[in-house]
N, CA and C atoms as an extended XYZ file, in Angstrom:
528
Properties=species:S:1:pos:R:3:atomname:S:1:resname:S:1:resid:I:1 pbc="F F F"
N         1.340      -16.073       14.966 N   MET     1
C         1.906      -15.744       13.676 CA  MET     1
C         1.645      -14.286       13.288 C   MET     1
N         0.695      -13.607       13.951 N   GLU     2
C         0.386      -12.239       13.546 CA  GLU     2
C         1.505      -11.261       13.853 C   GLU     2
N         2.444      -11.616       14.708 N   ASN     3
C         3.590      -10.752       14.985 CA  ASN     3
C         4.807      -11.129       14.165 C   ASN     3
N         4.616      -11.976       13.158 N   MET     4
C         5.699      -12.379       12.269 CA  MET     4
C         5.530      -11.656       10.932 C   MET     4
N         6.656      -11.290       10.333 N   VAL     5
C         6.640      -10.719        8.989 CA  VAL     5
C         7.379      -11.661        8.057 C   VAL     5
N         7.078      -11.530        6.779 N   ILE     6
C         7.706      -12.351        5.753 CA  ILE     6
C         8.921      -11.606        5.222 C   ILE     6
N        10.092      -12.172        5.421 N   LEU     7
C        11.310      -11.590        4.866 CA  LEU     7
C        11.374      -11.955        3.385 C   LEU     7
N        11.799      -10.975        2.558 N   VAL     8
C        11.851      -11.192        1.114 CA  VAL     8
C        13.163      -10.656        0.554 C   VAL     8
N        13.465      -11.088       -0.681 N   ASP     9
C        14.587      -10.500       -1.398 CA  ASP     9
C        14.057       -9.331       -2.234 C   ASP     9
N        14.888       -8.708       -3.027 N   SER    10
C        14.487       -7.520       -3.780 CA  SER    10
C        13.493       -7.812       -4.899 C   SER    10
N        13.215       -9.092       -5.146 N   GLU    11
C        12.205       -9.490       -6.140 CA  GLU    11
C        10.923       -9.990       -5.473 C   GLU    11
N        10.815       -9.821       -4.162 N   ASP    12
C         9.673      -10.248       -3.356 CA  ASP    12
C         9.570      -11.766       -3.202 C   ASP    12
N        10.676      -12.458       -3.357 N   ASN    13
C        10.691      -13.896       -3.094 CA  ASN    13
C        10.885      -14.112       -1.600 C   ASN    13
N        10.014      -14.911       -0.956 N   PRO    14
C        10.158      -15.159        0.479 CA  PRO    14
C        11.472      -15.862        0.796 C   PRO    14
N        12.142      -15.387        1.853 N   ILE    15
C        13.396      -16.014        2.271 CA  ILE    15
C        13.367      -16.405        3.750 C   ILE    15
N        12.218      -16.233        4.389 N   GLY    16
C        12.079      -16.606        5.789 CA  GLY    16
C        11.061      -15.732        6.491 C   GLY    16
N        10.988      -15.880        7.790 N   THR    17
C        10.104      -15.047        8.608 CA  THR    17
C        10.922      -14.505        9.778 C   THR    17
N        10.389      -13.445       10.381 N   GLU    18
C        11.055      -12.827       11.528 CA  GLU    18
C         9.987      -12.184       12.398 C   GLU    18
N        10.246      -12.108       13.682 N   GLU    19
C         9.354      -11.383       14.584 CA  GLU    19
C         9.326       -9.927       14.113 C   GLU    19
N         8.136       -9.343       14.060 N   LYS    20
C         7.947       -8.013       13.455 CA  LYS    20
C         8.862       -6.957       14.063 C   LYS    20
N         8.895       -6.856       15.362 N   TYR    21
C         9.703       -5.814       15.992 CA  TYR    21
C        11.188       -6.013       15.682 C   TYR    21
N        11.656       -7.247       15.745 N   LYS    22
C        13.064       -7.530       15.459 CA  LYS    22
C        13.412       -7.165       14.021 C   LYS    22
N        12.518       -7.456       13.086 N   ALA    23
C        12.756       -7.097       11.675 CA  ALA    23
C        12.902       -5.593       11.522 C   ALA    23
N        12.154       -4.822       12.322 N   HIS    24
C        12.225       -3.362       12.252 CA  HIS    24
C        13.447       -2.812       12.992 C   HIS    24
N        13.910       -3.504       14.001 N   VAL    25
C        15.133       -3.092       14.697 CA  VAL    25
C        16.348       -3.339       13.797 C   VAL    25
N        16.355       -4.486       13.139 N   GLU    26
C        17.502       -4.873       12.314 CA  GLU    26
C        17.408       -4.361       10.873 C   GLU    26
N        16.270       -3.789       10.499 N   GLY    27
C        16.110       -3.246        9.149 CA  GLY    27
C        16.122       -4.297        8.065 C   GLY    27
N        15.426       -5.395        8.292 N   LYS    28
C        15.362       -6.474        7.305 CA  LYS    28
C        14.232       -6.212        6.307 C   LYS    28
N        14.512       -6.448        5.023 N   LEU    29
C        13.502       -6.269        3.983 CA  LEU    29
C        12.381       -7.274        4.193 C   LEU    29
N        11.150       -6.759        4.267 N   HIS    30
C         9.995       -7.615        4.503 CA  HIS    30
C         8.793       -7.143        3.697 C   HIS    30
N         7.841       -8.036        3.557 N   ARG    31
C         6.640       -7.795        2.751 CA  ARG    31
C         5.640       -6.960        3.539 C   ARG    31
N         5.033       -6.002        2.840 N   ALA    32
C         4.031       -5.118        3.447 CA  ALA    32
C         3.010       -4.742        2.385 C   ALA    32
N         1.971       -4.033        2.815 N   PHE    33
C         0.995       -3.499        1.862 CA  PHE    33
C         0.503       -2.150        2.356 C   PHE    33
N         0.041       -1.349        1.406 N   SER    34
C        -0.574       -0.046        1.686 CA  SER    34
C        -1.874        0.037        0.901 C   SER    34
N        -2.932        0.511        1.558 N   VAL    35
C        -4.249        0.622        0.940 CA  VAL    35
C        -4.623        2.099        0.822 C   VAL    35
N        -5.010        2.501       -0.375 N   PHE    36
C        -5.459        3.862       -0.665 CA  PHE    36
C        -6.925        3.788       -1.079 C   PHE    36
N        -7.781        4.588       -0.426 N   ILE    37
C        -9.214        4.575       -0.683 CA  ILE    37
C        -9.658        5.947       -1.197 C   ILE    37
N       -10.477        5.927       -2.229 N   PHE    38
C       -11.063        7.135       -2.810 CA  PHE    38
C       -12.577        6.989       -2.804 C   PHE    38
N       -13.279        8.129       -2.848 N   ASN    39
C       -14.742        8.079       -2.941 CA  ASN    39
C       -15.205        8.671       -4.261 C   ASN    39
N       -16.505        8.676       -4.481 N   SER    40
C       -17.079        9.188       -5.738 CA  SER    40
C       -16.959       10.698       -5.882 C   SER    40
N       -16.629       11.388       -4.789 N   ASP    41
C       -16.408       12.842       -4.846 CA  ASP    41
C       -14.942       13.177       -5.129 C   ASP    41
N       -14.189       12.173       -5.595 N   ASN    42
C       -12.774       12.365       -5.941 CA  ASN    42
C       -11.940       12.799       -4.740 C   ASN    42
N       -12.259       12.244       -3.593 N   GLN    43
C       -11.504       12.533       -2.371 CA  GLN    43
C       -10.755       11.280       -1.937 C   GLN    43
N        -9.642       11.492       -1.252 N   ILE    44
C        -8.850       10.398       -0.711 CA  ILE    44
C        -9.095       10.322        0.799 C   ILE    44
N        -9.141        9.110        1.314 N   LEU    45
C        -9.298        8.890        2.745 CA  LEU    45
C        -7.918        8.841        3.395 C   LEU    45
N        -7.711        9.711        4.363 N   LEU    46
C        -6.456        9.732        5.119 CA  LEU    46
C        -6.729        9.376        6.570 C   LEU    46
N        -5.781        8.686        7.169 N   GLN    47
C        -5.864        8.435        8.603 CA  GLN    47
C        -4.668        9.073        9.282 C   GLN    47
N        -4.906        9.523       10.508 N   LYS    48
C        -3.821       10.008       11.363 CA  LYS    48
C        -3.525        8.878       12.330 C   LYS    48
N        -2.308        8.363       12.253 N   ARG    49
C        -1.931        7.204       13.048 CA  ARG    49
C        -1.999        7.505       14.546 C   ARG    49
N        -2.462        6.523       15.303 N   ALA    50
C        -2.536        6.662       16.758 CA  ALA    50
C        -1.144        7.003       17.302 C   ALA    50
N        -1.118        7.791       18.358 N   LEU    51
C         0.152        8.253       18.926 CA  LEU    51
C         1.038        7.122       19.447 C   LEU    51
N         0.428        6.016       19.874 N   ASP    52
C         1.244        4.944       20.445 CA  ASP    52
C         1.668        3.879       19.432 C   ASP    52
N         1.534        4.163       18.136 N   LYS    53
C         2.050        3.244       17.113 CA  LYS    53
C         3.568        3.164       17.274 C   LYS    53
N         4.169        2.054       16.883 N   TYR    54
C         5.598        1.881       17.137 CA  TYR    54
C         6.476        2.825       16.327 C   TYR    54
N         5.937        3.446       15.297 N   HIS    55
C         6.615        4.562       14.631 CA  HIS    55
C         5.564        5.385       13.879 C   HIS    55
N         5.901        6.609       13.593 N   CYS    56
C         5.043        7.526       12.827 CA  CYS    56
C         3.715        7.829       13.510 C   CYS    56
N         3.641        7.699       14.833 N   GLY    57
C         2.427        8.061       15.556 CA  GLY    57
C         2.103        9.534       15.347 C   GLY    57
N         0.830        9.821       15.111 N   GLY    58
C         0.376       11.198       14.908 CA  GLY    58
C         0.607       11.736       13.509 C   GLY    58
N         1.081       10.901       12.605 N   MET    59
C         1.314       11.348       11.231 CA  MET    59
C         0.152       10.918       10.331 C   MET    59
N        -0.095       11.698        9.292 N   TRP    60
C        -1.127       11.380        8.313 CA  TRP    60
C        -0.582       10.383        7.293 C   TRP    60
N        -1.455        9.494        6.852 N   THR    61
C        -1.067        8.472        5.882 CA  THR    61
C        -2.298        7.959        5.146 C   THR    61
N        -2.099        6.935        4.337 N   ASN    62
C        -3.178        6.310        3.569 CA  ASN    62
C        -4.141        5.567        4.496 C   ASN    62
N        -5.217        5.039        3.929 N   ALA    63
C        -6.298        4.429        4.709 CA  ALA    63
C        -5.807        3.364        5.675 C   ALA    63
N        -4.902        2.504        5.244 N   CYS    64
C        -4.294        1.541        6.154 CA  CYS    64
C        -3.059        0.934        5.518 C   CYS    64
N        -2.243        0.345        6.364 N   CYS    65
C        -1.058       -0.366        5.906 CA  CYS    65
C        -0.679       -1.370        6.977 C   CYS    65
N        -0.024       -2.440        6.555 N   SER    66
C         0.380       -3.459        7.507 CA  SER    66
C         1.233       -4.497        6.800 C   SER    66
N         1.289       -5.679        7.392 N   HIS    67
C         2.071       -6.792        6.882 CA  HIS    67
C         1.176       -8.022        6.786 C   HIS    67
N         1.288       -8.796        5.714 N   PRO    68
C         0.528      -10.050        5.665 CA  PRO    68
C         1.156      -11.060        6.619 C   PRO    68
N         0.348      -11.932        7.146 N   ALA    69
C         0.861      -13.029        7.965 CA  ALA    69
C         1.481      -14.076        7.049 C   ALA    69
N         2.403      -14.872        7.558 N   PRO    70
C         2.929      -15.964        6.739 CA  PRO    70
C         1.775      -16.822        6.203 C   PRO    70
N         1.839      -17.160        4.946 N   ASN    71
C         0.835      -17.973        4.247 CA  ASN    71
C        -0.490      -17.252        3.998 C   ASN    71
N        -0.575      -15.942        4.270 N   GLU    72
C        -1.800      -15.187        4.004 CA  GLU    72
C        -1.704      -14.572        2.609 C   GLU    72
N        -2.787      -14.649        1.857 N   ILE    73
C        -2.845      -14.029        0.528 CA  ILE    73
C        -2.840      -12.516        0.711 C   ILE    73
N        -2.020      -11.839       -0.077 N   MET    74
C        -1.814      -10.401        0.100 CA  MET    74
C        -3.127       -9.606        0.062 C   MET    74
N        -3.972       -9.848       -0.924 N   LYS    75
C        -5.228       -9.101       -1.023 CA  LYS    75
C        -6.120       -9.378        0.186 C   LYS    75
N        -6.150      -10.613        0.645 N   ASP    76
C        -6.937      -10.952        1.833 CA  ASP    76
C        -6.411      -10.201        3.053 C   ASP    76
N        -5.086      -10.099        3.172 N   ALA    77
C        -4.478       -9.370        4.291 CA  ALA    77
C        -4.852       -7.894        4.231 C   ALA    77
N        -4.807       -7.313        3.037 N   ALA    78
C        -5.146       -5.896        2.878 CA  ALA    78
C        -6.609       -5.645        3.235 C   ALA    78
N        -7.498       -6.512        2.787 N   GLN    79
C        -8.914       -6.338        3.097 CA  GLN    79
C        -9.180       -6.551        4.586 C   GLN    79
N        -8.516       -7.534        5.179 N   ARG    80
C        -8.660       -7.788        6.625 CA  ARG    80
C        -8.227       -6.557        7.425 C   ARG    80
N        -7.079       -6.017        7.069 N   ARG    81
C        -6.540       -4.885        7.826 CA  ARG    81
C        -7.361       -3.619        7.626 C   ARG    81
N        -7.933       -3.427        6.439 N   LEU    82
C        -8.799       -2.273        6.197 CA  LEU    82
C       -10.020       -2.321        7.114 C   LEU    82
N       -10.544       -3.508        7.327 N   ILE    83
C       -11.665       -3.670        8.260 CA  ILE    83
C       -11.196       -3.398        9.687 C   ILE    83
N       -10.052       -3.970       10.081 N   GLU    84
C        -9.550       -3.819       11.446 CA  GLU    84
C        -9.209       -2.371       11.787 C   GLU    84
N        -8.621       -1.636       10.853 N   GLU    85
C        -8.192       -0.263       11.145 CA  GLU    85
C        -9.298        0.759       10.923 C   GLU    85
N       -10.039        0.622        9.815 N   MET    86
C       -10.994        1.671        9.431 CA  MET    86
C       -12.449        1.225        9.414 C   MET    86
N       -12.717       -0.051        9.646 N   GLY    87
C       -14.092       -0.536        9.625 CA  GLY    87
C       -14.719       -0.461        8.248 C   GLY    87
N       -13.914       -0.587        7.220 N   ILE    88
C       -14.377       -0.441        5.832 CA  ILE    88
C       -14.263       -1.771        5.095 C   ILE    88
N       -15.312       -2.089        4.357 N   ILE    89
C       -15.301       -3.240        3.465 CA  ILE    89
C       -15.501       -2.715        2.051 C   ILE    89
N       -14.541       -2.982        1.171 N   CYS    90
C       -14.688       -2.619       -0.241 CA  CYS    90
C       -13.734       -3.470       -1.063 C   CYS    90
N       -13.986       -3.506       -2.348 N   ASN    91
C       -13.120       -4.245       -3.246 CA  ASN    91
C       -11.803       -3.488       -3.414 C   ASN    91
N       -10.707       -4.208       -3.397 N   LEU    92
C        -9.400       -3.608       -3.579 CA  LEU    92
C        -8.749       -4.179       -4.825 C   LEU    92
N        -8.020       -3.333       -5.507 N   GLN    93
C        -7.308       -3.744       -6.706 CA  GLN    93
C        -5.808       -3.515       -6.508 C   GLN    93
N        -5.026       -4.555       -6.755 N   LYS    94
C        -3.564       -4.424       -6.678 CA  LYS    94
C        -3.117       -3.507       -7.809 C   LYS    94
N        -2.259       -2.522       -7.478 N   SER    95
C        -1.856       -1.536       -8.474 CA  SER    95
C        -0.370       -1.572       -8.815 C   SER    95
N         0.494       -1.616       -7.825 N   PHE    96
C         1.931       -1.646       -8.075 CA  PHE    96
C         2.670       -2.003       -6.790 C   PHE    96
N         3.981       -2.158       -6.902 N   ASP    97
C         4.859       -2.438       -5.769 CA  ASP    97
C         5.979       -1.412       -5.763 C   ASP    97
N         6.569       -1.210       -4.598 N   PHE    98
C         7.795       -0.425       -4.506 CA  PHE    98
C         8.538       -0.821       -3.233 C   PHE    98
N         9.825       -0.556       -3.235 N   ILE    99
C        10.648       -0.819       -2.059 CA  ILE    99
C        11.062        0.521       -1.470 C   ILE    99
N        10.970        0.635       -0.172 N   TYR   100
C        11.473        1.848        0.475 CA  TYR   100
C        12.138        1.483        1.799 C   TYR   100
N        13.005        2.381        2.224 N   ARG   101
C        13.702        2.228        3.494 CA  ARG   101
C        13.668        3.563        4.214 C   ARG   101
N        13.268        3.548        5.480 N   ALA   102
C        13.224        4.770        6.287 CA  ALA   102
C        13.617        4.424        7.713 C   ALA   102
N        14.464        5.281        8.302 N   GLN   103
C        14.845        5.105        9.698 CA  GLN   103
C        14.178        6.204       10.507 C   GLN   103
N        13.688        5.859       11.695 N   PHE   104
C        12.935        6.781       12.517 CA  PHE   104
C        13.728        7.190       13.761 C   PHE   104
N        13.265        8.210       14.431 N   SER   105
C        13.972        8.747       15.592 CA  SER   105
C        14.117        7.719       16.720 C   SER   105
N        13.212        6.742       16.767 N   ASN   106
C        13.316        5.703       17.796 CA  ASN   106
C        14.222        4.552       17.356 C   ASN   106
N        14.959        4.760       16.271 N   ARG   107
C        15.944        3.826       15.720 CA  ARG   107
C        15.323        2.645       14.975 C   ARG   107
N        14.008        2.565       14.885 N   LEU   108
C        13.397        1.506       14.096 CA  LEU   108
C        13.585        1.822       12.615 C   LEU   108
N        13.638        0.756       11.820 N   ILE   109
C        13.860        0.895       10.382 CA  ILE   109
C        12.741        0.177        9.643 C   ILE   109
N        12.075        0.908        8.771 N   GLU   110
C        11.119        0.289        7.844 CA  GLU   110
C        11.882        0.029        6.553 C   GLU   110
N        11.963       -1.224        6.181 N   TYR   111
C        12.583       -1.609        4.915 CA  TYR   111
C        11.608       -2.592        4.299 C   TYR   111
N        10.753       -2.066        3.430 N   GLU   112
C         9.596       -2.840        2.988 CA  GLU   112
C         9.500       -2.979        1.476 C   GLU   112
N         9.041       -4.153        1.090 N   PHE   113
C         8.589       -4.397       -0.271 CA  PHE   113
C         7.079       -4.207       -0.179 C   PHE   113
N         6.616       -3.031       -0.587 N   ASP   114
C         5.241       -2.583       -0.337 CA  ASP   114
C         4.348       -2.837       -1.544 C   ASP   114
N         3.278       -3.598       -1.337 N   HIS   115
C         2.269       -3.879       -2.360 CA  HIS   115
C         1.148       -2.855       -2.176 C   HIS   115
N         0.827       -2.118       -3.225 N   VAL   116
C        -0.152       -1.037       -3.127 CA  VAL   116
C        -1.492       -1.478       -3.714 C   VAL   116
N        -2.545       -1.271       -2.912 N   PHE   117
C        -3.918       -1.577       -3.323 CA  PHE   117
C        -4.724       -0.288       -3.325 C   PHE   117
N        -5.658       -0.198       -4.273 N   ILE   118
C        -6.526        0.972       -4.379 CA  ILE   118
C        -7.971        0.493       -4.383 C   ILE   118
N        -8.834        1.218       -3.669 N   GLY   119
C       -10.245        0.874       -3.622 CA  GLY   119
C       -11.109        2.112       -3.634 C   GLY   119
N       -12.400        1.886       -3.848 N   LYS   120
C       -13.394        2.963       -3.850 CA  LYS   120
C       -14.421        2.642       -2.774 C   LYS   120
N       -14.762        3.662       -1.984 N   PHE   121
C       -15.699        3.470       -0.880 CA  PHE   121
C       -16.487        4.756       -0.669 C   PHE   121
N       -17.806        4.628       -0.558 N   ASP   122
C       -18.677        5.789       -0.382 CA  ASP   122
C       -19.518        5.686        0.885 C   ASP   122
N       -18.935        5.269        1.949 N   GLY   123
C       -19.674        5.152        3.202 CA  GLY   123
C       -18.963        5.878        4.318 C   GLY   123
N       -19.273        5.453        5.527 N   PHE   124
C       -18.659        6.053        6.708 CA  PHE   124
C       -17.635        5.094        7.298 C   PHE   124
N       -16.482        5.606        7.601 N   ALA   125
C       -15.448        4.804        8.255 CA  ALA   125
C       -15.790        4.677        9.735 C   ALA   125
N       -15.354        3.568       10.322 N   LYS   126
C       -15.494        3.336       11.758 CA  LYS   126
C       -14.109        2.965       12.281 C   LYS   126
N       -13.243        3.973       12.443 N   PRO   127
C       -11.851        3.685       12.787 CA  PRO   127
C       -11.673        3.078       14.174 C   PRO   127
N       -10.685        2.211       14.272 N   ASN   128
C       -10.299        1.594       15.520 CA  ASN   128
C        -9.412        2.598       16.265 C   ASN   128
N        -9.821        3.088       17.439 N   PRO   129
C        -9.041        4.110       18.141 CA  PRO   129
C        -7.657        3.637       18.595 C   PRO   129
N        -7.431        2.332       18.643 N   GLU   130
C        -6.089        1.834       18.967 CA  GLU   130
C        -5.131        2.012       17.794 C   GLU   130
N        -5.681        2.187       16.593 N   GLU   131
C        -4.879        2.319       15.382 CA  GLU   131
C        -4.900        3.740       14.806 C   GLU   131
N        -6.048        4.406       14.951 N   VAL   132
C        -6.305        5.658       14.239 CA  VAL   132
C        -6.783        6.720       15.218 C   VAL   132
N        -6.113        7.877       15.248 N   MET   133
C        -6.562        8.946       16.148 CA  MET   133
C        -7.512        9.926       15.459 C   MET   133
N        -7.475        9.967       14.122 N   ALA   134
C        -8.374       10.837       13.356 CA  ALA   134
C        -8.364       10.354       11.908 C   ALA   134
N        -9.369       10.791       11.167 N   TYR   135
C        -9.375       10.514        9.732 CA  TYR   135
C       -10.110       11.645        9.041 C   TYR   135
N        -9.876       11.743        7.732 N   LYS   136
C       -10.575       12.760        6.946 CA  LYS   136
C       -10.579       12.360        5.481 C   LYS   136
N       -11.591       12.857        4.783 N   TRP   137
C       -11.638       12.779        3.334 CA  TRP   137
C       -11.110       14.110        2.822 C   TRP   137
N       -10.219       14.079        1.855 N   LEU   138
C        -9.574       15.291        1.377 CA  LEU   138
C        -9.554       15.300       -0.146 C   LEU   138
N        -9.853       16.471       -0.718 N   SER   139
C        -9.777       16.598       -2.178 CA  SER   139
C        -8.327       16.413       -2.621 C   SER   139
N        -8.145       16.078       -3.859 N   ILE   140
C        -6.796       15.887       -4.386 CA  ILE   140
C        -6.024       17.202       -4.342 C   ILE   140
N        -6.690       18.296       -4.682 N   SER   141
C        -5.997       19.594       -4.623 CA  SER   141
C        -5.640       19.942       -3.177 C   SER   141
N        -6.507       19.620       -2.232 N   GLY   142
C        -6.221       19.853       -0.822 CA  GLY   142
C        -5.052       19.005       -0.351 C   GLY   142
N        -5.008       17.758       -0.802 N   LEU   143
C        -3.900       16.875       -0.452 CA  LEU   143
C        -2.579       17.429       -0.996 C   LEU   143
N        -2.581       17.822       -2.256 N   LYS   144
C        -1.351       18.354       -2.860 CA  LYS   144
C        -0.874       19.599       -2.117 C   LYS   144
N        -1.814       20.436       -1.707 N   LYS   145
C        -1.454       21.647       -0.961 CA  LYS   145
C        -0.829       21.286        0.387 C   LYS   145
N        -1.460       20.348        1.112 N   GLU   146
C        -0.916       19.940        2.413 CA  GLU   146
C         0.457       19.298        2.269 C   GLU   146
N         0.637       18.457        1.245 N   LEU   147
C         1.928       17.810        1.018 CA  LEU   147
C         3.015       18.836        0.700 C   LEU   147
N         2.640       19.871       -0.035 N   GLU   148
C         3.603       20.911       -0.401 CA  GLU   148
C         3.960       21.781        0.804 C   GLU   148
N         2.941       22.145        1.596 N   GLU   149
C         3.159       23.067        2.714 CA  GLU   149
C         3.726       22.400        3.963 C   GLU   149
N         3.323       21.150        4.231 N   GLU   150
C         3.760       20.474        5.462 CA  GLU   150
C         4.057       18.989        5.214 C   GLU   150
N         5.062       18.692        4.386 N   PRO   151
C         5.346       17.283        4.069 CA  PRO   151
C         5.733       16.455        5.295 C   PRO   151
N         6.256       17.099        6.326 N   GLU   152
C         6.684       16.371        7.528 CA  GLU   152
C         5.513       15.770        8.300 C   GLU   152
N         4.298       16.155        7.970 N   ARG   153
C         3.112       15.617        8.650 CA  ARG   153
C         2.682       14.262        8.086 C   ARG   153
N         3.339       13.818        6.985 N   PHE   154
C         2.951       12.584        6.303 CA  PHE   154
C         4.016       11.508        6.442 C   PHE   154
N         3.572       10.246        6.450 N   THR   155
C         4.503        9.127        6.570 CA  THR   155
C         5.387        9.026        5.330 C   THR   155
N         6.590        8.475        5.499 N   PRO   156
C         7.505        8.355        4.354 CA  PRO   156
C         6.938        7.535        3.199 C   PRO   156
N         6.310        6.392        3.498 N   TRP   157
C         5.786        5.554        2.419 CA  TRP   157
C         4.656        6.238        1.667 C   TRP   157
N         3.868        7.036        2.365 N   PHE   158
C         2.775        7.758        1.719 CA  PHE   158
C         3.335        8.737        0.686 C   PHE   158
N         4.344        9.494        1.080 N   LYS   159
C         4.931       10.492        0.178 CA  LYS   159
C         5.584        9.843       -1.037 C   LYS   159
N         6.103        8.637       -0.880 N   ILE   160
C         6.699        7.929       -2.015 CA  ILE   160
C         5.617        7.409       -2.959 C   ILE   160
N         4.572        6.819       -2.408 N   ALA   161
C         3.552        6.149       -3.219 CA  ALA   161
C         2.529        7.083       -3.852 C   ALA   161
N         2.210        8.194       -3.194 N   ILE   162
C         1.061        8.991       -3.632 CA  ILE   162
C         1.167        9.531       -5.064 C   ILE   162
N         2.312        9.958       -5.576 N   PRO   163
C         2.318       10.426       -6.973 CA  PRO   163
C         1.872        9.345       -7.955 C   PRO   163
N         2.352        8.131       -7.751 N   ARG   164
C         1.968        7.034       -8.651 CA  ARG   164
C         0.508        6.643       -8.442 C   ARG   164
N         0.050        6.632       -7.191 N   VAL   165
C        -1.363        6.335       -6.912 CA  VAL   165
C        -2.259        7.331       -7.640 C   VAL   165
N        -1.930        8.611       -7.545 N   LEU   166
C        -2.755        9.637       -8.203 CA  LEU   166
C        -2.727        9.495       -9.714 C   LEU   166
N        -1.583        9.117      -10.278 N   ASP   167
C        -1.524        8.878      -11.729 CA  ASP   167
C        -2.459        7.745      -12.129 C   ASP   167
N        -2.452        6.667      -11.361 N   ILE   168
C        -3.307        5.514      -11.663 CA  ILE   168
C        -4.776        5.872      -11.502 C   ILE   168
N        -5.108        6.515      -10.397 N   VAL   169
C        -6.508        6.829      -10.106 CA  VAL   169
C        -7.058        7.863      -11.095 C   VAL   169
N        -6.205        8.763      -11.588 N   SER   170
C        -6.700        9.805      -12.504 CA  SER   170
C        -7.232        9.221      -13.796 C   SER   170
N        -6.847        8.001      -14.142 N   THR   171
C        -7.388        7.370      -15.345 CA  THR   171
C        -8.734        6.686      -15.068 C   THR   171
N        -9.073        6.525      -13.786 N   GLN   172
C       -10.321        5.838      -13.409 CA  GLN   172
C       -11.359        6.787      -12.845 C   GLN   172
N       -10.929        7.939      -12.314 N   PHE   173
C       -11.822        8.917      -11.691 CA  PHE   173
C       -11.587       10.258      -12.350 C   PHE   173
N       -12.558       11.111      -12.252 N   LYS   174
C       -12.393       12.471      -12.767 CA  LYS   174
C       -12.026       13.398      -11.614 C   LYS   174
N       -10.758       13.815      -11.578 N   PHE   175
C       -10.313       14.728      -10.532 CA  PHE   175
C       -10.462       16.167      -10.988 C   PHE   175
N       -10.533       17.061       -9.989 N   GLU   176
C       -10.689       18.486      -10.272 CA  GLU   176
C        -9.466       19.050      -10.989 C   GLU   176
C-alpha cells in the first residue's frame, strides 16, 4: 500500500486510490503533505532532494514531503515521513492546505492537494541519504535572498507554500 496514493476531488474528498507513479504520469489529483521545520534561532530547515528522486532531484525544498498511505491519518503520515527522511521527531501542527499542479521535464505531473504542517525542532537532523543529498538551516532573510536570486533551485510546491508558511510562523516566532 505504500506505493498507492489517495485520489481526491478539489475538496479533498477521497475518490479512490492509484499506484503512485501512474498517478504522476496521468496527472491525477491526489493527497499529499509538506512539512516545514523551524528552530529557536528563527531558521528554517531545508533539504536538497537526492538526485535519483523521481522528480526535482537536486532541488532545495522543505524538511520533507510525501503522500499518506490509504487509511493513514495525515498527521501520523507527516510525522512518520519526517523521521524516515530527516531522522527528526517533533510535534507538528496542521496549518493550511493548497492545490498545485506542476509538470516536470521527465513528463511527470504533480497535481496535489497538499496539507501543510509546521513544527519546531532544536536538534540535529540525521538525513536518509536515499532521500536527501544535503540539508541546511537558513535564516529567513537568507531564504528570501536565495529565493529572489535563484528561484529555479527550489521545488514548485515550496515556492507556492513558503509565503503563507512565513506569515503563519511570524506570529509564533520572532524573525529578524
